[in-house]
C-alpha positions in Angstrom: -10.9 -12.5 -0.8 -10.4 -16.1 0.2 -9.1 -16.7 3.8 -5.6 -18.1 4.3 -5.4 -21.7 5.4 -5.2 -22.4 9.1 -1.6 -22.9 10.2 -1.2 -25.9 12.5 1.6 -27.0 14.9 1.5 -30.6 16.2 3.2 -31.3 19.6 3.6 -34.9 20.9 6.5 -36.9 22.2 5.3 -40.0 20.4 6.7 -40.3 16.9 3.9 -42.7 15.6 1.2 -40.2 16.4 3.1 -37.3 14.7 3.6 -39.5 11.7 -0.1 -40.3 11.6 -1.0 -36.7 11.8 1.3 -35.9 8.9 -0.9 -38.1 6.7 -4.1 -36.2 7.7 -5.6 -34.4 4.6 -4.9 -30.9 5.9 -5.4 -29.2 2.6 -9.0 -30.6 2.2 -9.8 -28.8 5.5 -8.2 -25.6 4.3 -5.3 -26.0 6.8 -1.6 -26.4 6.6 0.8 -28.4 8.9 3.6 -25.9 9.4 5.7 -27.8 12.1 5.9 -30.3 14.8 7.6 -30.6 18.2 8.4 -33.3 20.8 7.8 -31.3 23.9 6.3 -28.0 25.2 9.6 -26.1 25.3 10.4 -26.9 21.7 6.9 -26.1 20.7 7.0 -22.7 22.5 10.2 -21.7 20.5 8.5 -22.8 17.3 5.4 -20.7 18.1 7.6 -17.6 18.6 8.9 -18.1 15.0 5.7 -19.3 13.3 2.8 -18.0 15.4 0.5 -20.8 14.2 -3.3 -20.4 14.3 -3.8 -23.8 16.0 -1.6 -25.9 18.3 -2.6 -29.6 18.7 -0.7 -30.8 21.7 -0.5 -33.9 23.9 -1.1 -33.3 27.6 1.5 -35.7 29.0 5.0 -34.8 27.8 8.5 -34.5 29.3 10.2 -31.1 30.0 7.0 -29.0 29.6 3.7 -30.7 29.4 0.6 -29.7 27.4 -1.0 -27.7 30.2 2.1 -25.6 30.9 2.4 -25.0 27.2 -1.2 -24.0 27.0 -0.8 -21.4 29.8 2.3 -20.0 28.1 0.6 -19.7 24.7 -2.4 -17.9 26.2 0.0 -15.3 27.6 2.1 -14.7 24.5 -0.3 -15.6 21.7 -3.9 -15.1 23.0 -5.4 -15.7 19.5 -3.8 -19.1 19.0 -6.3 -21.9 19.5 -5.2 -25.0 21.5 -6.6 -28.5 20.8 -5.6 -31.1 23.5 -4.8 -34.7 22.8 -5.5 -36.9 25.8 -5.7 -40.4 27.1 -8.7 -41.5 29.3 -6.7 -40.9 32.4 -6.1 -37.2 31.5 -9.8 -36.2 31.4 -9.5 -34.1 34.6 -6.6 -32.2 33.1 -8.4 -31.7 29.9 -11.6 -30.3 31.7 -9.4 -27.9 33.6 -7.8 -26.7 30.4 -11.2 -26.3 28.8 -12.3 -24.1 31.7 -9.2 -22.0 31.2 -10.0 -21.5 27.5 -8.6 -24.5 25.5 -10.7 -25.0 22.4 -11.3 -28.8 22.4 -9.8 -32.1 23.6 -9.6 -35.3 21.5 -9.0 -38.8 22.7 -5.9 -40.3 21.1 -7.0 -44.0 20.9 -10.2 -43.2 19.1 -9.1 -40.2 17.1 -11.0 -40.0 13.7 -10.3 -37.7 10.8 -13.8 -36.4 11.2 -13.1 -35.4 14.8 -10.1 -33.4 13.9 -11.9 -31.8 11.0 -14.7 -30.7 13.3 -12.1 -29.3 15.7 -10.4 -27.3 13.0 -13.8 -25.9 11.8 -14.4 -24.8 15.4 -11.0 -23.3 15.6 -11.6 -21.3 12.3 -14.9 -20.0 13.6 -13.4 -19.0 17.0 -10.4 -17.3 15.4 -12.7 -15.3 13.0 -14.9 -14.3 15.9 -12.0 -13.2 18.0 -10.4 -11.3 15.1 -13.7 -9.5 14.5 -13.9 -8.6 18.1 -10.3 -7.4 18.2 -10.8 -5.4 15.0 -13.8 -3.7 16.5 -11.8 -2.8 19.6 -9.0 -1.5 17.5 -11.3 0.6 15.4 -12.8 2.2 18.6 -9.2 3.0 19.8 -8.3 4.5 16.4 -11.4 6.7 16.6 -10.3 7.8 20.1 -6.8 8.8 18.8 -8.1 10.6 15.7 -10.5 12.6 17.9 -7.7 13.6 20.3 -5.3 14.5 17.5 -7.8 16.4 15.4 -8.5 18.6 18.4 -4.9 19.2 19.6 -2.2 18.0 17.1 -2.5 21.0 14.7 -2.5 23.6 17.4 0.7 25.2 18.7 -0.2 24.3 22.3 2.0 23.5 25.2 1.3 20.2 26.8 -0.1 22.1 29.8 -3.0 23.2 27.5 -4.1 19.6 27.0 -6.5 18.4 29.7 -5.1 15.7 32.0 -8.0 13.3 31.2 -7.2 13.6 27.4 -3.5 12.7 28.1 -4.7 9.7 30.2 -6.9 8.6 27.3 -4.0 8.8 24.9 -1.7 6.8 27.3 -4.4 4.2 27.7 -4.8 3.6 24.0 -1.0 3.4 23.5 -0.8 0.9 26.3 -3.6 -1.2 24.8 -1.6 -1.2 21.6 1.5 -2.5 23.5 3.4 0.7 22.6 5.9 1.8 25.2 8.0 4.9 25.3 10.2 5.8 23.6 8.0 5.5 20.6 8.8 5.8 16.9 6.3 5.9 14.1 6.1 6.2 10.3 3.8 8.8 8.7 2.6 7.5 5.3 1.3 10.0 2.7 -1.0 8.6 -0.1 -1.2 10.5 -3.4 -4.0 9.3 -5.7 -6.4 10.8 -8.2 -9.7 12.1 -6.7 -11.8 9.4 -8.4 -9.5 6.7 -7.1 -9.3 7.7 -3.5 -12.3 5.7 -2.3 -10.9 2.4 -3.7 -7.4 3.1 -2.6 -8.2 3.9 1.0 -10.6 0.9 1.3 -7.9 -1.5 0.1 -5.2 0.2 2.3 -7.3 -0.2 5.4 -8.0 -3.9 4.5 -4.2 -4.4 4.1 -3.4 -2.6 7.4 -6.0 -4.7 9.2 -4.5 -7.9 7.7 -1.1 -6.8 8.9 -2.5 -6.2 12.4 -3.6 -9.9 12.5 -0.4 -11.1 10.9 2.1 -13.4 12.6 4.9 -11.6 10.8 4.3 -8.0 11.8 2.6 -6.5 14.9 1.6 -3.1 13.9 -1.0 -0.5 14.7 -2.3 2.2 12.3 -4.6 5.2 12.3 -5.8 7.4 9.4 -4.7 10.8 10.5 -6.5 12.8 7.8 -7.7 12.4 4.2 -4.3 11.4 2.8 -2.1 10.5 5.7 -1.7 7.4 8.0 0.5 6.9 11.0 1.9 3.4 11.4 3.3 2.1 14.7 5.5 -1.0 14.4 5.9 -2.8 17.7 7.5 -6.0 16.4 8.9 -7.2 13.0 10.4 -10.5 11.8 13.8 -9.0 11.4 14.6 -7.1 14.6 18.0 -6.2 13.0 16.3 -4.1 10.2 16.8 -0.4 10.6 13.8 1.9 10.7 14.4 3.0 7.2 14.6 -0.6 6.0 11.4 -1.5 7.8 9.7 1.5 6.2 11.0 0.5 2.8 9.8 -3.1 3.3 6.3 -1.6 4.2 6.2 0.7 1.2 7.2 -2.1 -1.2 4.6 -4.4 0.2 1.9 -1.7 0.0 2.8 -0.7 -3.6 2.8 -4.3 -4.7 -0.5 -5.1 -3.0 -2.3 -2.0 -4.3 -1.0 -2.7 -7.8 -2.4 -6.2 -7.7 -5.7 -5.4 -6.1 -6.4 -2.3 -8.0 -4.8 -3.0 -11.4 -7.6 -1.3 -13.2 -6.9 2.2 -11.8 -6.3 4.9 -14.4 -3.3 6.2 -12.5 -0.7 4.6 -10.2 -1.0 5.3 -6.5 2.1 7.0 -5.1 3.4 6.6 -1.6 5.7 8.7 0.5 6.8 8.3 4.1 8.4 10.3 6.9 10.3 8.7 9.8 9.5 10.4 13.1 12.0 11.3 15.7 12.2 9.3 19.0 9.1 10.3 21.0 10.3 10.0 24.6 6.8 10.4 26.1 3.2 11.1 25.1 3.5 14.8 25.9 5.5 15.5 22.7 3.4 13.2 20.4 1.6 16.2 18.9 4.9 18.0 18.1 6.2 14.9 16.5 3.1 14.6 14.3 3.5 18.2 13.1 7.2 17.6 12.3 6.4 14.6 10.0 3.9 16.4 7.7 4.9 16.0 4.1 4.9 19.2 2.0 2.1 19.3 -0.7 4.6 19.7 -3.5 6.5 16.5 -2.6 4.6 14.3 -5.0 5.4 16.8 -7.8 9.1 16.5 -7.3 9.9 13.2 -5.7 9.3 9.7 -7.0 6.9 7.2 -5.3 8.5 5.3 -2.5 10.6 8.3 -1.2 11.3 8.0 2.5 12.2 11.3 4.4 13.8 11.8 7.7 11.8 14.4 9.7 14.9 16.6 10.1 15.6 16.5 6.4 12.2 17.1 4.9 12.8 19.3 1.8 11.5 22.8 2.1 10.3 25.0 -0.9 12.5 28.0 -1.5 11.2 31.4 -0.2 9.9 34.1 -2.5 7.9 33.9 -5.7 8.6 31.9 -8.7 8.6 35.0 -10.9 11.4 36.6 -8.9 13.6 33.5 -9.1 13.0 33.0 -12.8 13.6 36.6 -13.8 17.0 36.6 -12.1 18.5 33.8 -14.0 16.4 31.3 -15.9 14.5 33.5 -18.3 17.8 34.7 -19.8 19.2 31.1 -19.9 16.0 30.0 -21.6 16.4 32.6 -24.3 20.1 31.8 -24.8 19.3 28.1 -25.1 16.5 28.8 -27.6 18.9 31.1 -29.6 21.2 28.1 -30.2 18.5 25.7 -31.4 15.2 24.1 -30.4 17.2 20.9 -29.8 19.5 22.7 -27.4 16.5 24.2 -25.6 14.9 20.8 -25.2 18.1 19.5 -23.7 18.4 22.5 -21.4 14.8 22.0 -20.0 15.4 18.3 -19.6 18.7 18.7 -17.8 19.8 22.0 -16.2 16.3 23.4 -15.6 15.1 20.1 -14.1 18.1 20.0 -11.7 17.4 23.5 -10.6 13.7 22.9 -10.1 14.4 19.8 -8.0 16.9 21.6 -5.8 14.8 24.8 -5.3 11.3 23.1 -5.4 9.3 26.2 -6.4 5.5 26.1 -6.1 4.4 23.7 -8.8 1.5 25.9 -10.0 3.8 28.9 -10.4 6.3 26.7 -12.3 3.6 25.5 -14.7 2.4 29.1 -15.2 6.0 30.2 -16.1 6.6 27.3 -18.5 3.2 27.8 -20.1 4.1 31.5 -20.7 7.3 30.3 -22.5 5.2 27.8 -24.4 2.9 30.6 -25.7 5.9 32.8 -26.6 7.5 30.0 -28.5 4.4 28.9 -30.4 2.8 32.3 -30.9 1.8 33.7 -34.3 1.9 30.3 -35.9 5.7 30.0 -35.8 5.1 26.5 -34.5 1.6 24.9 -34.4 0.6 23.9 -30.9 -2.6 22.1 -30.1 -4.7 23.1 -27.1 -4.2 19.6 -25.9 -0.5 20.2 -25.5 -1.1 23.2 -23.3 -3.6 21.1 -21.3 -0.9 18.5 -20.7 1.4 21.2 -19.3 -1.3 22.7 -17.0 -2.4 19.2 -15.7 1.0 17.7 -15.2 1.2 15.9 -11.9 5.0 15.7 -11.7 8.0 17.7 -12.8 8.9 14.8 -15.2 5.4 15.0 -16.8 5.8 18.8 -17.1 9.2 18.8 -18.7 8.5 15.7 -20.9 5.4 17.3 -22.3 7.3 20.5 -23.2 10.4 18.8 -24.6 8.5 16.2 -26.7 6.7 19.0 -28.5 9.9 20.8 -29.2 11.6 17.7 -30.5 8.6 16.8 -32.6 8.8 20.2 -34.3 12.4 19.7 -35.4 11.9 16.1 -36.3 13.9 14.6 -33.3 11.2 12.3 -32.1 12.6 8.8 -32.3 10.9 5.4 -32.4 10.0 3.8 -29.1 12.6 1.5 -27.6 12.0 -2.2 -28.3 11.1 -2.8 -24.6 8.4 -0.1 -24.7 7.1 -1.6 -28.0 7.0 -5.0 -26.5 5.2 -3.6 -23.4 2.5 -2.1 -25.6 2.1 -5.4 -27.5 1.7 -7.3 -24.2 -0.9 -4.7 -22.9 -3.0 -5.1 -26.1 -2.9 -8.9 -25.8 -3.8 -8.9 -22.1 -6.3 -6.1 -22.0 -9.2 -8.0 -20.4 -6.8 -9.4 -17.7 -5.4 -7.6 -14.6 -2.4 -5.7 -16.0 0.2 -4.4 -13.6 3.3 -2.3 -14.3 5.4 -4.9 -12.3 4.3 -7.8 -14.4 4.8 -6.1 -17.7 8.2 -4.7 -16.6 9.3 -8.3 -15.6 8.2 -9.5 -19.0 10.3 -6.9 -20.9 13.3 -7.2 -18.6 13.2 -3.8 -17.0 12.6 -2.5 -13.5 9.1 -1.1 -12.8 10.6 2.4 -12.1 12.6 2.5 -15.3 9.7 1.2 -17.5 7.4 3.8 -15.9 9.9 6.6 -16.8 10.4 5.3 -20.3 6.7 5.0 -20.9 6.1 8.6 -19.9 9.0 9.9 -22.0 8.4 7.8 -25.2 4.7 7.3 -25.3 3.7 10.7 -23.8 1.5 9.4 -21.0 1.9 7.2 -18.0 1.7 3.4 -18.1 -1.8 3.4 -16.4 -3.1 6.2 -18.6 -2.1 4.2 -21.7 -3.7 1.0 -20.4 -6.9 2.9 -19.5 -7.0 4.7 -22.9 -6.8 1.3 -24.7 -9.5 -0.1 -22.5 -11.8 2.9 -23.1 -11.2 2.6 -26.9 -12.2 -1.1 -26.8 -15.2 -0.3 -24.6 -16.5 2.3 -27.0 -16.1 -0.2 -29.9 -18.0 -2.9 -28.0 -20.8 -0.6 -27.0 -21.1 0.5 -30.6 -20.9 -2.9 -32.3 -22.3 -5.5 -29.9 -25.4 -6.1 -27.8 -23.3 -6.7 -24.7 -24.5 -5.2 -21.4 -22.5 -2.4 -19.9 -21.2 -4.6 -17.0 -20.2 -7.3 -19.5 -18.2 -4.7 -21.5 -16.5 -3.5 -18.3 -15.4 -7.1 -17.6 -14.2 -7.5 -21.2 -11.9 -4.6 -20.9 -10.5 -5.7 -17.6 -12.3 -3.3 -15.2 -14.2 -5.4 -12.6 -15.8 -2.5 -10.9 -18.9 -1.3 -12.8 -18.9 1.9 -10.8 -15.3 2.7 -11.6 -15.8 1.8 -15.3 -18.6 4.3 -15.5 -16.5 7.0 -14.0 -13.6 6.4 -16.5 -16.0 6.2 -19.4 -17.8 9.4 -18.5 -14.3 11.1 -18.1 -13.4 9.9 -21.6 -16.7 10.5 -23.5 -18.6 13.0 -21.4 -21.6 10.6 -21.1 -22.5 7.6 -19.0 -21.9 4.2 -20.8 -25.6 3.4 -20.6 -26.5 6.7 -22.4 -23.7 6.1 -24.9 -25.1 2.6 -25.7 -28.6 3.9 -26.2 -27.4 6.4 -28.8 -26.2 3.4 -30.9 
């Protein structure tokens, strides 16, 4: 991924010099002039808003000179690089500043574009080196936290059971991360298909590391286990945002970034978050972590982007699914069926769905029950049901998928299946036209004039599979055709169907055909 341009702030009380620097070809040096100031005080306020990568400042200025500004910047923004502009008489000041850590000094009267270009290259190299060093230190601290939490967080221990030196280590890491009690954190749960997890977690960690270096958000993160992350936000652009709004901003940013970077995945990544209580001191950190754990059935019942409060986390109902169903819903199922198949489909889609969402029974038990009803309904050839339909029921990842698979089959039997809405038809047409390009739910939804969430739901209901599944199915169909009819190499076929990762393409192709693409090609 290409690095972002260096952001530069110019500080000088002389307007002609500022005007001259405005004309410098910043873009050709992969840099951007983001602001200018007349003195150090004004520059410091701008830095607090913009956090530039580089500050180019005159030494001699009124109110706050360049040396005072430099010292203040090093305290507040240690990664910001400072280039000093000086006259001959300022050499001693410049040398002192260089000893304190200024990047470079340039002489005003003989300033050449090439001098400034070299200084910017030096700044870029220095920033990258310091970022790498900082990332390495943060990774070590993350490892320390995970080691501590894996040992103690899941045990019902009193704080007295945790060794003093361990608590000291925990406090040290939090201090290094500029986290001060009381602490709040967000626990993020990632739900992805098994074959997608490697790609998803790699991109997530890249995104989190970018956020750690961002001027907009100062955050720290740690991967708590296979699917969960803990995010500590120590500063945001909008201090007025509530914690829930900040979490929503984070979730939307992650969802968009993952969709753009991993547009070739066969299934959308779903994100869930829990807001912790206020953690008054490090001694109750473990308890707070336990309280924010998201139940395994949450992705089955709740839509992606759901944010829970730790005190309001939904709990599954006690007792077995069989007992609950026998009491009420088996009889209601029969009464609905006695009226008509259409009435039964409506009952499953409405009343049954509302009940399941409120009671949240074990998803596996719910599937078993609905499969039993499916077998009763389609036994003895009363209605023909393919094995594939039962497979869709047993493999449903959400309640919507489960009830949609069941009701679509009922409606098809009695001829109630209607044509796709025009927006869905348009979406299918766009997908076919753009198959070799990155295709995202968001971009297609915008093109057809619907929200991403609504198009996703419509796609599942009217096409019978998710948006990503449909795109992947078309891509595999085209890949099979190309391997059968052309001499293209496998990696070229992968590119032609919009899957840039050869390894991931091979996984999808094997899932579809049962053989590797190279073996499939040999057979033709």
